[in-house]
C-alpha positions, 0 to 999 in steps of 0.5 A, a space after each residue: 341491177 341498174 337503179 333508175 336515176 330518179 330513185 337515186 335522187 330520191 334516195 340521196 336527198 332522203 339520206 341527206 335529211 336523215 343524216 342531218 336529223 341524226 346529227 342533231 340527236 348525236 349532238 343532244 346526246 353529247 350535251 345531255 350525257 357527256 358534258 358538251 356545250 354549244 361552245 364545244 361543238 361549234 368550232 369542232 364541227 366547222 373546222 373539221 367539216 371545212 378541212 374535209 370539204 376543201 380536201 375533197 375539192 382539192 382531190 376531186 377537182 385537181 386544184 388548189 382551193 387556196 386560189 379561191 382566196 386570191 380574188 378579193 371579192 371571193 375573200 369578202 363574200 366567203 368571210 361574210 358567209 363564214 360568219 353567217 354559218 358560224 351564227 347558224 351553227 351556234 344557234 342550232 346547237 343552243 336550240 338543241 341544248 335548251 330543248 331537244 334535237 326534234 324541236 330544233 330541227 322542226 324550227 329550222 323548217 321555218 327557213 323558207 318563210 324568211 326567204 319569202 319575207 326577203 322577196 316580199 320586202 326587198 324585191 316588192 314581190 307579192 306573196 302567193 296564196 299558198 305562201 300566206 297559207 304557209 305563214 299561218 301554218 308556221 304560226 300555228 305550229 310554233 304556237 303549239 310547240 312552245 305552249 305544248 297546247 296549253 294556252 292557259 298556263 302561259 308556261 311557254 317552252 320558248 327558248 328552243 323555239 327562239 334559238 331554232 328560229 334564229 338559226 333559221 333566219 341566219 340560214 335564210 341569209 346564208 342562202 341568199 348572200 353567197 350566190 355570186 361566190 357560188 357561181 364563181 368557185 362552186 357550191 362545195 368550195 363556198 361551203 368548205 371555206 365558209 365552214 373553215 373561215 367561220 370556225 377560225 373566227 369562232 376561235 377568237 371567242 371560243 376555245 377550239 379544244 372541247 372542255 367536255 368532261 367525258 371522253 370515250 369511244 362513244 363520244 369520239 364516234 359522235 363527234 366524227 359522225 357530226 363532222 363526217 355524216 352530219 355535215 360533209 356526206 349529208 351536204 354532198 348527197 343533197 347536192 348530188 341529188 339535184 343531178 337526178 331530181 329537180 332541187 325543189 323535190 330534193 328540198 321536199 325530201 330533206 324534210 326527213 331531217 325533222 322527221 328522223 330527228 324526232 323519231 330517233 330522239 324518241 327511240 334512242 334518247 327517250 324524248 317525249 312529245 305530246 300530241 299538240 307538239 307533234 301536231 305543231 311539228 307536222 304543221 311546220 313540216 307541211 309548209 316546207 313541203 308546200 313551199 318547195 313544191 314546183 310552181 311558176 311563182 314559188 320560191 326557189 327550194 332551199 336546204 334546211 338552214 341548220 345544215 345549208 352549211 346546214 342543218 
């Protein structure tokens, strides 16, 4: 049976979002039950994904990825991008570690607002009405999540929100900075080299060998899932979806990341969210959809930041 191209695009983008969301849940399991830390997962994910993606480039494009580094402009841009990706990955994993996968994924949804801020401040572009509405939605959503709806006790759960938003900010930088390199050598090559170079830089400060106390088949399966499905396959599916639907629609469907992350966190890990936190999450997810919806003046759609490399 022939599948309509638009349905292919919808499935691929939604599947990418689900992979990113479930990757967060696998990471949370490793943190809470297996003794892993963000220091363990950051180099593991980046080095593993970088090697796999560059091997994919060599096989699919029949060329040597090492040639990308002969151009000094490429080398400079890829190194900057790699360091930015390293900061994204580390902040995202810390956000999961200090809160939970659902909260981290939701906070990453603030990424489009940082893009909007860049264009307003650096490009003298006035925000549209709906972008201002999204800023309000994001502020409300973040406030509800960190306070859990209780503004009287001032018992803020701010750590997960802080690290998730920081990951989102670095994700915005990684969306804007490597555009020239992507035009020269392609998106997958840039992300592959960014992952590998960022992973190598991380090894200067973090041991590439996890110090986790629990190693078993489940642990190994989770690590492989994070690298293969949570990074390589998810990113390739997201990019492929843009062959069938416009990128803004792909970005809307990628909102399955926080939705799937919250759902799986509740079902598999028993994480609880009160009604105020759920309402705050829906407010942030809604601004992802609103900002990504096609419009003459809207910002270009972007992948979720924990998984532009992130997300």
